[in-house]
VOKEZA-354806 format. One record per residue (C-alpha): x, y, z. Coordinates in steps of 0.1 Angstrom, whole numbers, plus 2048, in hexadecimal, padded with zeros to 3 digits. Example, Ala and Ser with C-alpha at 12.3 -4.5 7.8 and 13.67 -1.06 7.14 Angstrom:
2
87B7D384E8897F5847
//
This chain:
525
9437C08BD91D7BB8B79177A78938FD7C38909127DD89392E7CD8799157C785E9067E785D92E7F685D9387DB83F9167DD82B9007FA83591281783F91A8238208F88258128F483882B9058568258F98548018D68598118E78778238E58897FF8C088A8048C68AA8158DC8BF7FE8DA8AD7DF8B38A97D48B28BB7B28D18A67A78C48877B48A48897A48B18967868C98767868AA86278A89687576D8B28707528BB84A75F8968437578938577318B88477248B082772C88882272089483970189181D6E986D8116F684F8106E784382B70086483C6FB86783F6D884484C6D58498646EC86D8726E787F8666FE8A386A6EB89A88C6E789589770B8BC8887128D78A370F90089C71890E8AE7349308A273C93287B74690A87A74C8EC87C73A8D68997408AF89A73E8968B773487A8B374E8688CF73C8658BE71A86189872F83E8A973F8318BA72083689970982F87C72280988372D80187B7547EB85A7567D984176D7D981B76D7BE81C7567D183473A7EC82173B7DA7FE73C7E17FA7188057F67188087E673A7EE7CD72A80B7C670B8267BE7268107A673B80C79371A82F79071683C7AB6FC85C7BB7018667E37018477ED70984880672786F7FC7328857E67208867C071B86C7A672D8587B174B85378F75C84579C77F8257AF7818147BB7A87F47B27A57DE7CA7BD7B67D67BD7AE7E579C79A80279077C80C78577C7F77657907D977478E7C27917B37C37967D47D47877F37CA77C80F7E27878337DA7728517CD78B86C7CE77388D7C077989E7E478187F7ED7938837CD7AA8A67CF7AE8AE7F87B188F8047C087C7EA7D789A7D67E18AA7F77E788A8047FE88D7E78118B77EB8158AF80E82189A8088398AF7EE84C8C88098478B48268548A780C86F8CE80587D8D58288778BB82F8958C38128AA8E980E8A98E07F48C98D07DB8B28D27B88B38BF7B28918D57988818D77838A18B877288F8A377387288678886786777D85D85878E83F83478783A82F78281280F77B7FC80F7627E180D7627B97E675F7A87DC7407917D17517737DE7477527FD76174081875B72C83274B73284B75A74783377175682577377880E7887898057877B380D79C7CE82E7B27D483B7A27ED83677E7D884D7907C186479A7DB8697797E986976C7CD88A77B7BE89B7837DD8C177D7DA8C975C7EE8DD76B8068C277B8158AD75D81E8C87548368BB77085189476C84887975584B86474384587172982A86973A80484F71B7FE83972281B83A74A8188317457F681472F7FA7F273D7EE7D972C8037D87458227CE72883D7E97118338037268347FB73D8547FA71686981F71285182873385B81F72D88183270988185171787085973988184A7328A58707238B187F73F89A89A75A8AC88077189C89479589C87C7AB88585C7A88758537B78508307B483E80B7CA8438027D38607DA7C285F7E97A285080C79E86D7F07A488B7DE78587D7FB76D87A80877989C7E57758AE7E675389F80774B8AC8007568CD7E07418CA7F37228BE8137248D97FB72B8F880F74C8FB8047689128167818F48317838D685178A8EE84C7688FC84B75A8DC86976F8CE87A7808E989378F8D48797A18BB8807C68B88707D48968547D488485A7E585E8347E98568237F88388077F681E7EB80883A7EB81E8567FD8148737E982A88B7CC8168957E17F98987FB8078AE7EB8028CF7E07DC8CA8067D38BB8107E18DE7FA7CA8ED8097B08D782E7B28DC82F7C79018587CB8FD8697F59048837E48E78667DE8CF86D7FD8B285180589286081287584881785884F81383283D81B8138408007F98258017E38247EA7C582F8097AE84E80F7C785E8147E385A8377ED85E84081286B83683186C84585788A85185F88885B88387684F89F86A8738A984F87389083D85C87984287085885386083E87186682C86F86680388C8537F38958667D48B384E7C68A38307C18968327998798467A187286D79485787A7A883B89479B8218A07B17FD8B17AA7EE8CC7BF7CD8BB7C97BC8D57C77C18D97A47BD8B27A87A08A578979F87C7877A48747637B689075A7D988E7447DF8B67437E38BD76A7FE8D17788138BF78783A8CB79A8598BF79C8638B27C58788D27C98588E77C18418D77DB8328EE7F98378E381B8118D98288028DB8077EB8B97FA7F78A77DD7EF88B7C58128757C181D87079E83985979785184F77686482D77E87281376B85180675B83882176383984875982B86676681284B7797FA8597907F983E7AA7DB84C7C17EA8567E17EA8757EE8088878058138A48178358B281D8448BB8408658BE83B87D8C681C8A48BC81A89C89F8238778A381686288F82E83E88982A81A87A83680486481F7E58788237CE8628107C08597F07B686B7CF79985B7D37838507F078A82E7FF78881A81A7B280781B7B48038447BD7DF83E7CE7E081F7AE7DA8087AD7FC7F17897FB7F078181B7DB7588257D47598187B375C7F57C57448027DD72680E7C17297EC7AC7267D77CB7057EC7D26F87EB7B26FC7C77B16EE7C27CD6D07D67CB6C87C97AD6C87A47BC6B27B67DA69C7CA7CE6AC7E97E16AD80C7DB6C88227EB6C58417F96EC84880870883681872983B82874082283075F81F8467778048577707F687C78E7EA88B7967C689B7917C88C37AB7B88DC79D7A58F57AF7B191B7AD7909297BE77D9047D07938EF7D17768D37AE7788D07927948C677879F8B27857A288E7877C287776A7CC85E75C7E984A73C7F985D7208068407048198476E881B82A6C882F8266B081C81069582E7FB68B8067FB6997F18116A07CC80C6877B28166A07A082A6C17B48356D47998426D378D81B6DA7B380F6F87B482870878E81C70379B7F47137BC7F87337AA8057337907EB7347AD7CF7497BE7E27657A17E075A79B7BF7647BF7B577F7BF7CC79F7A97CD7B17B57EB78E7B97FF78A7957F57AA78B7FD7A879882178678B82478D76781B77F74F83377976B84B79E76A8587A979085D7867A384D76379985A74579D8477387C18477217D08617047E28526F17FD8636CF8088566CC82D8566A983C8646988508446A98748436C886B8566E387783B6CD8978386CC89E8596F18988606FD8AA8426E48C884C6F28C58717168BA87171B8CD8517058EF8576F98F08366EA8DD8156F38E17F76FD8CF7D27238D37DC7238C07FD7248A07FA71F87E80D74886F81173C84B80575D83A81177384482D79683884178184B86076884387576686787C74986A86173984686D73984F89072686F88670885E87970684188E7008588AC6E686989C6D584B88F6BE8318A36BF81288A6CE7ED88F6EF7DE8816EE7BE872
//
């Protein structure tokens, strides 16, 4: 018997049957999550302040939670609003947002007031949300691919590292992937590569070299990571081995579990790197705040919402969304409308009615499926950098102050890597492309571009990581807009000018940028 099928029957088939309940028990499962969360946190500082104990009522052998009271007493919040509670946890206080000591924090790009933010990853969140989500991804993949032999080899899991900043004893901050690798059950280490020591290395060039050396001769059957980072690894392995494509290195590779950024711009590039009919791509939605969804069909790329992993969901209609408001109207999962755009709100083991910043659109009920449609703010997140308008504005202000330049308008978008058809292991790196109309141009445009790129790294830690020694992202490209370009674009492309019509500052799509470039006669740097 196929070893993978045997493992599936013994370890995963029961979980698959539980996932089938998503089609019939959405309300009950979500009510169970809310009651469990409130019950566990009722004696924390946050729980006592918001009267958690009075939200519970016993029915039979299980507690039930009153959602109406929960929504009335607990305000909606973003990171800045939950930051005072989180800061206490980072300093080692116990029983703040969740019982006990939170030892792990996922560090990601920050808000308007901070370079980085620290998302609590509690023990329960780690085990019952993140690890369960990873298990669910494997469960669904094996159900979709009964002929899989994925356990005949190892999985290459691309992880990050922990930061070196001084924190209280026992407290750790870094990439979520580093926390997941550090705490994984020892049994999993028999089916993953590279070693924990290599996976958690902090210096990327040394890590990349060690990763290649220790995995190029391993029977890798699956890979997991962010598409942009994993592509860099695969290209490096091809360069080191001299092979034509990845199938010559890992002939039994059959699945890439990917997430973090949109996969569409990378799909064709991966087909060139891994030209194999047996290769599968399964998208997951595992953020610092929790594991939310996984692709459950080869016929569609929408994601199935995971509804029994200790997360209670709410959704704010985007046509009613107001940044910073704590009193917006949110609806529970069972009241969402298909085709409508929503901001996602979560309550987890460590966060309460937290607006994560992602927007989603549901495509199906019972089970609930959705697409990630973007962010509540304009952004670029093509490579995992999560560059926000606030980052761009701050970096531009610093650059203008240093150079004496003054800006009228700007927009920016990603430029994706170009593969050399004669050698898929090499090609132009990705970068951000900016088009700027100056009221007062800087004396040295090259210097302006260098300074702007440097300041973007200063205000956004994820962009800084992707720009490290130019391994994944090249320095930004600067296109100088001719006078009046943005006014002409608004008039000709949008049909009118007006106070409510604004220039899109940042976008994951190149559509605005391409329109502007086609109307411009400037030069790029």
